[in-house]
GUDREN-778087 format. One record per atom (N, C-alpha, C): x, y, z. Coordinates in pm, whole numbers, plus 50000, padded with zeros to 5 digits. Atoms other than C-alpha are relative to their C-alpha. Example, Ala and Ser with C-alpha at 12.3 -4.5 7.8 and 13.67 -1.06 7.14 Angstrom:
BEGIN
500894988150000;512304955050780;500905012050000;499184988149994;513674989450714;499235010950073;
% end
This chain:
BEGIN
499545004750131;161440527391503;501514998250002;498565002150007;164870514691410;500464990150104;499445009749906;167210494091619;501155006050078;499014993949913;169190518591832;500064991750128;499885008549881;170560497692117;499865008050128;500134993649869;169550506292471;500584991150109;499415009249903;171520478192637;501065007150083;498974994349914;173820485792928;501374996649945;498645002650042;177560487392871;500444986250046;499445013049966;179270453492863;501505001249995;498544999850001;182900443792886;500545003549862;499534997350136;183130446992506;500095015049972;499964985650022;182570484892536;501025006850093;499024994549907;185300489392797;501384999349937;498654999750056;188720500392671;501004997150112;498995002749898;191390483392875;501404998149942;498664999750058;194260483192624;499965007649868;499904991050115;195470504092333;499564993449871;500385007050122;194780476992074;498495000749975;501454999550016;191030479692140;499505013449947;500394986750045;190990516392043;499955000549848;500184999150144;189570520091691;499845014749961;500054986150043;190230553291521;499105001149879;500974998150108;187200562591311;499565014649999;500434985950008;185860596391187;498945003750102;501094996849907;182840593791417;500515004350138;499434995649872;185160598691718;500055015250010;499794985650000;185540634891613;498735007949969;501284993150009;181850642591568;499515002150143;500264997649858;181490658191910;498595005450022;501304994949959;178190664992086;500225009150120;499654989949901;178390696692292;498775007050057;501034991849935;176230715292543;500385014849999;499564986050010;178230747292477;499105007649902;500804991850091;176590776092293;500554999049859;499615000650142;176670771791916;500675013049958;499504986950043;177310809091876;501395003150052;498634998149952;180540806492075;501034995649897;499045005950093;182140786591794;499705002949854;500404997650139;180200795991480;499235013149988;500734987750030;178840827591322;499114997749878;500945001750111;175710825191104;500135011749904;499834989550100;176090844290777;498765002149913;501264998150075;172870837390582;499174987350003;500905011550004;169840814790557;500074993449862;499935007550125;169990787090296;498684993349964;501265006650028;166610770490333;499284996450128;500775003849882;163880758190564;499124988149969;500895011450011;161810726990627;498885001250101;501154999849910;158850717290840;500395003450142;499594997349862;160780718491166;501485003450010;498584996449996;164250730491071;500305011249902;499454990150092;166220758190906;501484997049980;498595002250031;169600755990735;500655013449970;499284987450016;172120784290750;501434997349954;498564999750024;175540791190606;500635006350123;499344994449881;177980797690889;501514999249986;498544999350001;181620804790962;500544994050128;499315005849885;183790783491191;501025010350050;499144989449948;185460809391413;501444995550022;498665005049975;188450786891488;500784998149871;499275003550122;189350774791138;499815010149887;500304990950109;187760801890921;499304993349884;500675007350108;186080774890710;498515003149995;501444998450018;182600779290568;499304986650019;500765012249972;180090753390695;498515003149980;501454998149994;176340748190705;499534994550134;500565005249876;174240743091016;498504998149982;501435003050000;170840726691039;499495001750142;500594997449868;168860740591333;498624993350005;501235007949991;166100716591438;499255003650126;500834996149886;163270728091663;499534987650075;500315012149923;162850702591941;498504997550015;501425001849968;159170708692012;499214994949880;500695004650120;158260699991650;500284985449969;499585013650034;159890665591658;499024989650053;500795011449952;157910633291680;500924990550076;499205009349923;159050605891916;500754990249910;499355009150094;159910584691612;501345005349951;498754994050045;162720609091531;501055000650110;499094999749886;164330604991872;500374985950043;499595012849943;166270576792036;499354998450137;500585002749868;165300561192366;500505009650106;499444990349904;167500587292541;499725014449956;500404986850050;165840616492356;501105007449923;499044994350094;168800621992126;499414999249860;500514999850135;168100630291765;500544988049922;499565011950072;168180598091563;500835003549877;499234995750117;169470617191259;501485001250033;498614998549958;172650624591454;500674986550010;499425013349984;173220588091540;500274993549865;499785005150136;172870579491171;501205006849937;498964992450069;175120607191040;501404996950052;498685002549941;177960599291279;500664987549943;499445012850047;178380564491130;500385000149853;499865000050146;178610575490764;501315006549955;498724995350053;181910579790578;500064996449851;500145002750143;181230582090205;500165013149924;499754987550072;182310607589940;498755006949949;501244994050052;178700613289829;498925001350106;500924997449889;177110617390173;500535012050077;499594987849932;177170651090345;500644996850134;499235002749879;179750650990622;499555008950115;500354992449879;178740661290974;501275002250082;498824996449923;181330679091189;499775000450151;500184997249857;179810688091523;498525001550031;501394999249956;176570686891720;499925008950124;500284991949882;175230712791963;498544997750040;501375001549952;172120711492177;499745010050112;500454991849888;170260736392394;498534996650026;501375003449961;166730737492538;499044999949881;500954998650111;165090747092209;500424992649873;499545004850130;167280733391928;501084989250010;498805007550035;169610706791797;500675007749887;499234993550106;172380721491579;500924989649939;499125009550069;174030698891319;500885008049905;499054992750083;177160714791171;500554990549894;499695008950111;177920700390827;500835007149893;499364994450118;179770705290501;499085010349933;500744990450080;178720734990293;500214996849853;499925002850144;177930727689926;499565012449922;500264987250068;178190758889713;499064998649882;500825001850119;176280743489422;498514999450026;501425000349968;172970742589606;499354986549977;500775012350013;170230716789553;499934995349855;500215005750133;169910693189258;498655004649943;501324995350044;166250704389244;500115013049920;499854987150069;167280739689147;500724998549867;499275002750125;169670726088884;499064994249896;500985005750092;166850705688729;499075010849949;500934989250037;164550735988733;500615009249893;499344990850095;167090757688548;500414993149871;499455007250115;168390730888313;498934992949918;501065007350068;165170712388228;500204985150005;499635014149992;166800678588176;501504998749975;498575002350010;170270663188168;500294990149887;499585010050098;172210643787905;500144986550069;499855013349940;172570606387957;501334998750074;498705000749932;176240610188045;499955007350135;500134992549874;175490636988307;499144992550100;500915007449913;172620616388444;500674987750059;499325012149953;174680584588466;501015003550109;499004995649902;177390603588655;499335003050135;500734996649877;174850616688910;499404987650064;500705011749945;172890584288949;500984989750055;499015009449946;176030563188996;500405004250141;499634995049868;177050585289288;498874997750101;501165001749912;173520583889433;499834985450040;500155014349970;173270545989407;501144994850087;498885003849914;176720542389562;499745004050144;500334995449865;175620563289861;498914991450062;501105008349950;172430542689894;500504986050034;499405013149972;174360509789870;500755000350132;499224998649877;176670521890145;499085000950121;500954998649889;173770532490369;499354986650033;500675012749977;172010499290324;500954989650060;499025009149938;175220480590411;500185002950148;499964996049859;175080499890740;498644998550066;501375002049949;171400490090786;499265013250022;500644986849992;170240525790725;499155002249874;500874995950110;167260535890509;499855015250008;500134985550001;167150572390404;498545004250011;501454998150000;163370572890333;499505013349944;500494987450059;163270607590176;500965005049893;499124996150110;165510607489869;499215007849896;500624991350100;164590635889635;501015010749962;499014990150045;166420663189438;500265011250101;499804989649898;165880688089724;500994995550108;499095005449898;167940665089951;501304994949941;498725003250063;170810661089707;500695013249968;499274987450017;173380689189720;501134998149900;499055000550111;175930697989455;501265007950026;498764992650019;179520708089408;500314999049851;499755000250145;180330718189050;501365006349970;498694995150041;183840721788907;500214996249853;499785002250143;184530725888535;498864992149935;501175006450059;181010714488454;499694986150052;500235013449945;181300681688649;499395001250139;500744999349875;178880676088935;500394988750095;499875009749891;179670658889262;498805001950090;501194998849916;176600651089469;500304996350144;499955003549858;176120649189844;498574997450047;501325003149945;173090631389987;499905006350137;500184992549875;171710652290273;498674996650064;501265000749926;168850654490523;499594985650032;500335013449952;168700621390708;498975000650113;500994998249895;165860634490924;498934989350005;500995010750004;163530606490812;500644986150001;499295012850010;166200579290815;499734991250122;500265009749895;165930547991023;500954988349985;499285012650002;168000517891118;499004988849978;500935010950027;166470485690992;500644986450028;499565013949985;166690448291055;499264991849894;500695008550097;165010418890878;498515002649996;501444997449994;161560430390985;499605011549908;500534989250081;159400452490768;499895012750084;500094987149934;159400489590853;498585005449986;501294993150006;156240508890936;500245015050018;499874985549989;155610546190928;500115006249862;500054994250135;154770566890620;500885012449994;499054988950016;157830588490551;500335001549851;499634997650139;158820604490222;499285012149945;500584988250064;157720631089976;499224995849876;500815002450119;155050631689708;500915000349876;499265002550123;156390621289364;501064989150020;498865008749983;159250601089518;499724988050091;500315010349902;157550578789776;499624986949930;500255013150059;157410541389698;498594995250036;501375004449973;153990524389675;499864991650126;500095008449879;154780499489953;500065008350128;499994991249884;155460528490190;498595004950030;501404995949983;151890539990131;499174988950064;500685011449937;150840505090244;500504997650142;499495000449862;152840510290567;500694986850034;499235012349977;154950478690525;501054999149890;498964998850103;158300481390348;501374997150058;498625001849957;162060476290360;500875010449928;499064990150054;165180493990231;499795002749851;500194998150144;164090489689867;499145012249966;500714987450027;161900520589906;500955010849951;499014990250048;165100540589853;500304998049852;499715002750141;165720523289519;498895005449910;501114994050076;162260533689397;500245015049983;499754985550006;163100569889482;501145003249903;498894998150094;166390566589290;499514998949856;500555001650134;164450554388987;499185012049957;500784988050031;162080584089006;500935011749968;499034989250026;165050607989026;500664998049864;499425003150131;166640590488726;499045004149888;501034996550098;163380594888531;499945015249981;500124985450006;163200631988616;501245006349936;498774994550057;166850638688528;500014998949848;499975002450144;166380623988181;498865007049925;501184994950071;162890636788098;499585014050042;500404986949951;162470667988311;498655000050068;501315000749933;159190655588462;499924987050080;500115012149919;158130629788725;499204989249927;500735010850066;156820595388619;498534999450038;501385000349954;153630599288822;499575014150040;500474986549973;151870632788809;498565000050049;501384998749955;148460645788906;499705014350037;500434986449968;146420676888980;499945002550150;500034998749854;146410669989354;500914989550061;499165009849932;148470651389611;499334986350000;500735012749998;145760624789634;500094992949865;499925005950135;145830619389256;501414994749973;498605004550019;149650616989252;500224986950074;499805012249920;149630590989531;499224988249940;500785010650066;146880571389351;500774994749879;499245004250118;148990570889034;501264992350038;498835007449952;152050559489231;499604985650034;500455013349957;150060530189371;499544991349882;500665008150104;148340519689046;500465003349857;499654995750135;149900537988750;501104991749936;498975006850078;152260525588480;501075010249962;498894991350038;155690540388413;500085000649848;499964998150145;155680554788061;501395004849959;498684995950050;159030556087882;499985001549848;500144997150143;157720564487536;499485014349986;500504986550022;156590596987378;501105010149980;499014989750036;158340630187305;501115001750103;498984998049898;160170632287638;501064988949997;499075011349999;161820598487579;500464995949861;499605003650136;162360598587203;501514999849981;498544999350013;166050607087251;500734991450104;499415007749890;166600583587549;500284985849955;499605013450042;168460550887499;499184989250069;500725011349942;166890516887565;500644995750132;499315003649876;169530510687832;499545008350118;500484991149893;168450540988035;498574996750037;501395003749973;164800531387999;499914987050079;500015012949930;165560496188115;500315001750148;499654997849860;167220508588434;498855006950074;501174993549937;164240531388507;498974989550038;501045010049977;161830502188472;500364990350112;499585009749899;163910479888698;500135006250140;500004993249870;164060506088974;498595004450039;501394996149973;160540520088943;499124987849969;500685012950014;159220484488974;499134997850123;500935001149888;156120479489187;500234987350082;499735012749932;157000443089271;501405000750060;498684998249936;159810446489527;500904987849982;499175011850023;160960410789460;500735000749867;499384998250131;161830421989105;500815013049992;499304987150002;163140456889189;501494997950025;498565000849979;166910460789159;500395006250133;499394993349887;168870467389473;500955010749946;499054989650043;171180497589461;501304993649953;498775006850038;174170473989446;499874993649862;500235006050132;172670455189149;499915010849892;500154989250098;171780487888974;501345005949958;498674994750032;175410499388992;500694992049890;499405008750102;176330469988768;499235000249868;500814999550122;173690478388506;500855004949883;499174996950118;175180480188156;499985014749963;500094985950039;173910515488097;500935008650086;499114992349912;175750529488402;501464996449973;498625004350021;178870508888337;500575005549869;499514994850129;179090521887978;500565014150012;499494986549978;179720556888114;501105000550106;499094999449886;181810547888415;501465000949959;498595000250042;185060541588228;500495013849958;499624986650043;185010577788106;500555008450115;499594992249884;185720589688463;501364995750056;498815005749936;188840568888532;501225009149986;498744992750009;192160585988613;500954993149902;499005005850090;195190580088389;500824989550072;499125010349943;197610551288440;501045006350092;499004993149918;200180575988574;499425004250134;500654995949876;197710589588831;499764987950092;500235012149920;196830554288944;501304995050062;498685004249948;200520545488982;500425008850117;499674990749892;201020576689196;499184997050125;500865003449887;198060566689414;500554987950074;499465012049936;199550532389478;501335002950070;498754996149935;202910548089557;499735006550136;500364993549874;201270569889823;499404990250100;500575010149911;199250540989964;501094991250060;498935009049954;202410519789988;500895006450105;499104993149907;204320546290182;499305004750127;500754995049884;201560554090433;500204991150121;499865007649875;202050543990796;499455008350115;500594993249883;199880553891093;499834990150113;500105010749899;200650525291330;499895005450141;500134993949868;200980548591629;498595005950013;501424996449986;197440554191763;499765015049993;500224985649999;197770591491827;500245005849862;499724995350135;199290596791485;498804997349909;501185003650077;196350578691328;498835009350032;501094991149958;193930599991530;500185014049942;499734986650054;195600632391420;499725000349850;500265000950144;195550621491054;498505000649973;501455000950023;191840613291079;499325013250029;500614987149966;190930645891251;500285010549893;499654990050100;192810667591002;499254997349869;500665003650126;191330648590706;498525003350003;501464998249993;187730650990826;499585014250034;500434987049950;187690685690984;500745012049942;499204988450042;190420707390832;500285000449850;499755000350145;191050695990473;498725003649927;501194995150070;188660713290232;499574990349890;500515008350109;186460697089967;500815002049873;499204997350118;188510713989696;501294992050002;498745007249987;191650697489829;499834984949985;500275014450011;190000662989825;499464996149863;500845002950116;188190665789492;500614990049902;499395009050098;190650648689257;500154985950055;499845013349940;191200620289503;498674992550006;501305006750003;187450613289506;499864991449875;500065007650125;187740601989144;500834987250012;499155011849983;190600578389232;499354989950093;500695009149907;188640564089523;498864992849928;501125005850074;185630558389296;500504989549901;499435009750094;187890540389047;500414987250072;499605011849924;189340516989312;498804992350054;501235006049947;185860510689454;499194994649882;500545005150126;184920488789159;498524996650006;501435003649993;181520476889287;499145011450053;500754988149963;180530511589409;499384999850138;500645000949868;179740501689768;500545009950102;499534989449912;181660531089915;501204996550084;498775004049931;184740512390038;500804991149908;499105007550088;187740494989882;500434987250069;499615012949943;188290457889946;501404996249953;498685005050040;191580439089923;499964994949857;500105005550135;190380421289608;499925011049895;500104988850094;189450454089439;501365006649982;498684993750005;192830468989526;500984991349922;499095009450067;194680437989405;499744999449850;500365000650142;192780436889075;500585011949925;499504987950066;193660472888987;501535000150000;498545000049990;197250468889108;500614991049893;499475009450099;197830438588885;499805005049858;500284994850134;196230455688584;500935011549963;499254987750030;198200488088613;501504998550024;498595000749962;201490479188783;500544985849983;499605014050013;201780441388816;501284996750076;498785004449933;204800421488935;499754987950088;500105012249921;205500389789128;499595002650144;500264997049858;205140407289464;498705007750021;501274992349992;201660422189396;499224996750127;500785004149883;199960401989669;500605005450129;499334995449878;202550411189932;499875015150016;500124985449994;202410448189844;498595004150041;501384996749966;198620449189860;499684996250144;500195003949859;198650430190191;500565010850092;499374989749916;201010456590332;499185012949997;500844988150010;198820484990202;498764998550089;501205002249918;195720469890364;500345000950148;499624999849859;197540465190694;500255014250050;499614986649956;198820501090705;498895010549981;501004989750032;195900520390550;498674997350070;501255003549931;192970501490706;500215001650151;499604997049863;193590518591039;498994995650105;500995004449901;190320507891205;499794984849997;500065014650003;190800471191110;498694994449950;501315004650049;187460468390927;500114989749889;499845008950114;188910447690642;499825007149868;500174991850120;188280476090395;500745013250019;499504986349995;189850509490307;498805009249983;501124990750004;187180534990394;500445013149937;499724987750073;186920568890229;501015008950073;499074991449926;188640588890504;501394993750008;498715006949997;191400562690534;500745002049867;499394998050132;192020565990159;500515014249985;499604986050017;192130603990163;501245003250084;498864996549916;194520606290458;501294993149954;498835007250048;196850580990294;500545005549868;499614995950135;196950597589951;500085015149979;499994985450018;196540635090007;501425005450008;498704993450000;199520657089935;500395004350141;499574997149862;201540660490257;500085014950029;499914985549977;202010697790207;498625005850036;501364995849965;198230701290231;499604994250135;500455006949880;197530675290499;500725005050125;499214996449882;200350685790730;500565014149992;499594986050001;200520722990669;500155004950144;499804994349866;201640743890963;498675004050062;501304995649952;198120757990989;499194988250051;500785011749959;196500723391004;500544993750127;499415006049881;198950710091261;499725008350125;500264991449884;198570740091490;498524999850038;501445000449974;194770738991453;499624987050068;500295013049940;194650701791533;500484999750145;499474999949863;196840706991840;499085008050092;500894991549918;194530734791966;498714992650035;501245007549973;191530711691935;500254988950102;499675010649905;193230682892119;500315006050139;499674993049875;194530707292385;498795008350044;501304993849976;191040714992507;500045011750098;499994989149901;191980737092803;500975011349962;499094989550047;194520757392602;501245001750083;498844998949911;197340749692846;501344999249927;498755001750074;199910742692574;500504985749999;499655014250002;200060705292642;498724991749997;501125009450006;197770675292579;500204989750112;499935009149885;197040654592892;499244987149973;500745012650013;195680619492943;498505002550004;501444997149993;192280633993037;499495005849869;500424994250127;192150654192716;499964989549890;500045011050096;193020623292512;498764991450021;501185008249970;190270603792688;498745006849947;501164992550048;187740631092610;499914999749848;499964999050145;188840632692247;499784986649931;499915012550074;189220595892163;499204988350055;500665011749940;187190573792397;498654996849938;501315002450058;183920577992210;498944997150103;500975002049893;182080578192542;500144986850073;499835012949935;183390543992643;500775001450132;499215000749879;184640536092990;501404995049963;498645003850038;188410531692989;500935000150119;498945000349899;191480524293193;500975011449974;498994989450015;193980552293259;501214995249923;498805005550065;196670529093126;499945001449848;500154998450145;195230532092773;500585013449956;499594986550040;195840569592759;501455002850039;498594998649959;199110567892950;500934993449900;499165006950098;200460542992696;500095008049870;499964991550119;199510566492410;500965011750022;499094989049967;201310595192583;501454995349992;498605004949996;204430573792636;500584997949861;499515002150136;204650566092263;500575012949940;499694987150061;205100603392195;500855008950090;499424991049899;206370619692515;501534998850003;498535000650009;210050627792452;500695004750127;499324994649882;210820647492768;499534993650130;500405007649883;209040623893006;499155007450101;500814992449903;206690649593163;498554995050007;501355005849995;203590628193100;498965007649919;500904992250083;202090653192854;500645001749862;499514998250137;202430661692483;499955014849966;499994986050041;203530696192373;499965001049847;500144997950144;203300711392025;501184994249923;498815005350068;206870701391934;499894984949987;500155014650004;206250664792025;498874995949907;501185002450085;202870665891851;500395001049853;499604997750139;204370679791529;500994989549952;499005010050039;207350656191524;499404986349981;500685012750018;205050626491567;499354999249863;500714999850127;203000636391265;500964999549883;499084998750113;205970644591042;501064989149995;499015010949995;208010613691137;499974991949871;499825007850123;209320596490822;499105004649886;500794994750109;207340619490595;500925004649886;
% end
């Protein structure tokens, strides 16, 4: 299943000059044969699935709290593995960079298990929140569903179907009563092309009817989003039953009811979005991108926007950001993805969501320009936005991705604290010798690609002040703090 490439390396995968090196967060999601317990300490169990368990754990190097998903190899079907017997979930997670998708940090593997080290979400599962709360207000629901649809839109733009969206796979962070969600558990996910997907994946209550027919596309995720929307507002699923067989029968043939006591207080706008997502005819079902523009969601979205002063400060930080030196860009990306905490990023997530006007999980030049002209304006708006895109879009994708935004706007005292700089240096200096060599750079940044020694030597030369062909902590620190 999926479309993981098994082609041999071509010239396009060979790094022969520094310009070809693209700095992306996935470079720092390392896959290791070392013992998981050498680097992490398990503190308690968080949950279990059919072939996996999730634990809270402590990163021994940074002291940060993480979560680890331990997956039993012998329980896996071949459909969950790539052609090289790697876990397909890992290949999916490495490519994702979105504020509402659980971030993966590191992968371990031994004879019995895969270990996926991820963000820890203290708020637990959305399922437990629904159980304790009963149902949510329309404003709360709109806030949650917008984040969910944004994550789904982003996944589909990457040709990824989740296939098991449900409240148990949505994790929460709660601050001052406001919920931030993180979509988790991509164990059933698959890469897709134009062809229909086969294979019955999903969970009772949330599975789309076309999946039961074993012929479907990415719109199965939108059905699941509609079911979650229904449950958040009413406190019950749209299709029930006394047995699994009865529930599945009702999913295939039943009618979505949005009348009665559970819906007497629900607006027509919310009901309309439910009907357009929980739509049996896939040609009429809204895509996640279309759903984000629905009037009901948009009516609540403006309530989340930062103030004009906050937006002006964001543009000031974006305008002053510069990571043109490759190693500097790599250090920024590593610190942002692995060392900066969720609490330190939280306020910037709102600003990113505001700039990302269509909710697809990335900021385009047009989106940036529109907001800039509305808030700041001036004859040189186009030139300023062009410069921001050139400096902040460090991987040259044509968009400002989430990590690129955070590293450009986060307070420098947080991003470049002494602790973060020393920690980053220790990670790059893999052998602990006190200097970073060309071989260590290759291991850290090549992404498994074949490369010329000249690529890494040229990176060293950009930074190496004493000419010894290596980078020490002083040179490393001065590079990061240059013109800060």
